[in-house]
ZAMARGU-4260 file (C-alpha; in steps of 0.2 Angstrom, whole numbers, plus 5000, padded with zeros to 4 digits):
<rodrens>
0) 4993/4888/5045 | 5002/4889/5029 | 5013/4904/5028 | 5012/4907/5009 | 5004/4919/4997
5) 4997/4904/4987 | 4987/4898/5003 | 4978/4915/5004 | 4959/4916/4999 | 4955/4923/4982
10) 4946/4938/4991 | 4963/4944/4997 | 4968/4947/4979 | 4951/4954/4973 | 4949/4971/4982
15) 4948/4985/4970 | 4953/4998/4984 | 4940/5011/4980 | 4946/5021/4995 | 4962/5024/4986
20) 4955/5031/4970 | 4951/5049/4976 | 4969/5051/4981 | 4976/5048/4964 | 4981/5064/4956
25) 4970/5067/4941 | 4984/5072/4929 | 4993/5056/4930 | 4992/5045/4915 | 5007/5032/4916
30) 5005/5022/4932 | 5014/5007/4939 | 5004/4996/4951 | 5016/4986/4962 | 5008/4971/4969
35) 4993/4972/4957 | 4985/4956/4963 | 4970/4952/4952 | 4971/4968/4943 | 4954/4975/4950
40) 4962/4991/4956 | 4971/4993/4939 | 4954/4991/4931 | 4946/5003/4942 | 4960/5016/4940
45) 4959/5014/4921 | 4940/5018/4922 | 4944/5033/4934 | 4958/5041/4924 | 4951/5037/4906
50) 4955/5025/4892 | 4971/5035/4888 | 4979/5030/4905 | 4993/5017/4903 | 4993/5005/4918
55) 5008/4993/4921 | 5007/4980/4935 | 5019/4969/4945 | 5013/4953/4954 | 5022/4938/4961
60) 5007/4927/4966 | 5004/4919/4949 | 4990/4908/4955 | 4978/4922/4959 | 4978/4933/4943
65) 4974/4922/4928 | 4965/4937/4919 | 4976/4951/4927 | 4986/4954/4911 | 4970/4958/4901
70) 4967/4972/4914 | 4982/4982/4911 | 4994/4988/4897 | 5010/4979/4903 | 5010/4965/4916
75) 5026/4958/4924 | 5026/4942/4934 | 5038/4941/4949 | 5043/4950/4965 | 5044/4969/4965
80) 5063/4967/4970 | 5065/4958/4953 | 5054/4967/4942 | 5055/4985/4948 | 5073/4987/4941
85) 5067/4981/4924 | 5054/4995/4921 | 5059/5011/4911 | 5069/5024/4920 | 5060/5041/4922
90) 5044/5035/4915 | 5030/5035/4927 | 5018/5048/4934 | 5013/5037/4948 | 5019/5021/4957
95) 5006/5013/4968 | 5010/5002/4983 | 4993/4996/4990 | 4998/4987/5006 | 5014/4980/4998
100) 5028/4988/5007 | 5025/4979/5024 | 5027/4963/5015 | 5045/4967/5009 | 5062/4963/5018
105) 5068/4980/5013 | 5055/4992/5009 | 5067/5007/5010 | 5077/5000/4996 | 5062/4998/4985
110) 5056/5016/4988 | 5074/5021/4983 | 5073/5011/4967 | 5056/5018/4964 | 5063/5036/4963
115) 5073/5033/4947 | 5057/5026/4939 | 5047/5042/4941 | 5047/5056/4929 | 5051/5074/4934
120) 5033/5076/4941 | 5031/5058/4947 | 5024/5053/4964 | 5022/5037/4975 | 5006/5033/4983
125) 5005/5019/4996 | 4993/5012/5009 | 5002/5004/5024 | 4994/4995/5039 | 4994/5004/5056
130) 5002/4993/5069 | 4994/5005/5082 | 4976/5001/5076 | 4965/5000/5091 | 4961/4981/5090
135) 4979/4976/5088 | 4984/4989/5101 | 4971/4980/5113 | 4978/4963/5109 | 4996/4968/5113
140) 4993/4979/5129 | 4978/4971/5137 | 4978/4953/5131 | 4997/4952/5130 | 4996/4944/5112
145) 5006/4947/5097 | 4997/4934/5086 | 4997/4932/5067 | 4981/4930/5057 | 4975/4927/5040
150) 4973/4945/5036 | 4973/4962/5043 | 4987/4971/5052 | 4994/4955/5059 | 4994/4946/5042
155) 5006/4931/5043 | 5015/4938/5027 | 5019/4955/5035 | 5038/4957/5038 | 5038/4975/5043
160) 5026/4985/5055 | 5023/5003/5054 | 5016/5018/5063 | 5011/5035/5056 | 5028/5042/5061
165) 5039/5028/5055 | 5030/5028/5038 | 5035/5047/5038 | 5053/5042/5043 | 5054/5029/5029
170) 5049/5041/5016 | 5060/5055/5021 | 5075/5043/5024 | 5074/5040/5005 | 5073/5058/5000
175) 5054/5060/4998 | 5044/5075/5001 | 5027/5070/5009 | 5013/5079/5000 | 4998/5070/5009
180) 4997/5058/5024 | 4980/5053/5032 | 4972/5038/5040 | 4960/5027/5029 | 4948/5014/5033
185) 4943/5020/5050 | 4935/5009/5063 | 4916/5010/5065 | 4918/5006/5083 | 4915/5020/5096
190) 4929/5013/5107 | 4943/5023/5099 | 4933/5039/5102 | 4929/5034/5120 | 4947/5029/5124
195) 4953/5046/5117 | 4942/5057/5128 | 4953/5057/5143 | 4969/5057/5132 | 4963/5073/5124
200) 4963/5064/5107 | 4982/5062/5106 | 4980/5043/5102 | 4967/5045/5088 | 4978/5037/5076
205) 4972/5021/5083 | 4956/5023/5074 | 4964/5019/5057 | 4967/5003/5049 | 4980/5010/5037
210) 4989/5026/5033 | 4989/5033/5015 | 5004/5042/5009 | 5007/5053/4993 | 5025/5058/4991
215) 5037/5064/4978 | 5056/5064/4977 | 5063/5080/4986 | 5070/5094/4976
</rodrens>
């Protein structure tokens, strides 16, 4: 197994993330997509918001986005730690991290930097894998495994692991006010439901593959 982004299959970079679009506030026009991959989400976002939307993107895996620059207004190649400080201060209505923060050595510092790039009404939208997802939970508790994989919660390129509460803690520690937080991409299996019956549904967060967060800098 090669532990690199270049070794990943093309499909890893191609997802347009349609489940994210309904959570994009309709009034935003200037968006920074951090970890924009092939640019398919940016293209879908442009279509969703209208032609007047201005989409910027940052992506480090240069072998997987040959046509990405054509899908957005401004494209920056490099890591978000390198490129985020280079974008304009106080400029964006929205900064998006679609399954990006868990790949970073210091996502707390990146969220701190992102604050200065938002305008007065700007927000951050993120999707972060849920380490308590029931399949992962089962591997750890019942099969005694903490095994990395090509994708999913245990993707080999993930450096940080989060639950719903630790995502909340991360945002609040950097001075954000959480506007929305909900599970996305729920499992179609009936097992999370059955597991939760005797637990009075106190563990129902295990149903969700990721948690979506919409937040803004606190007043």
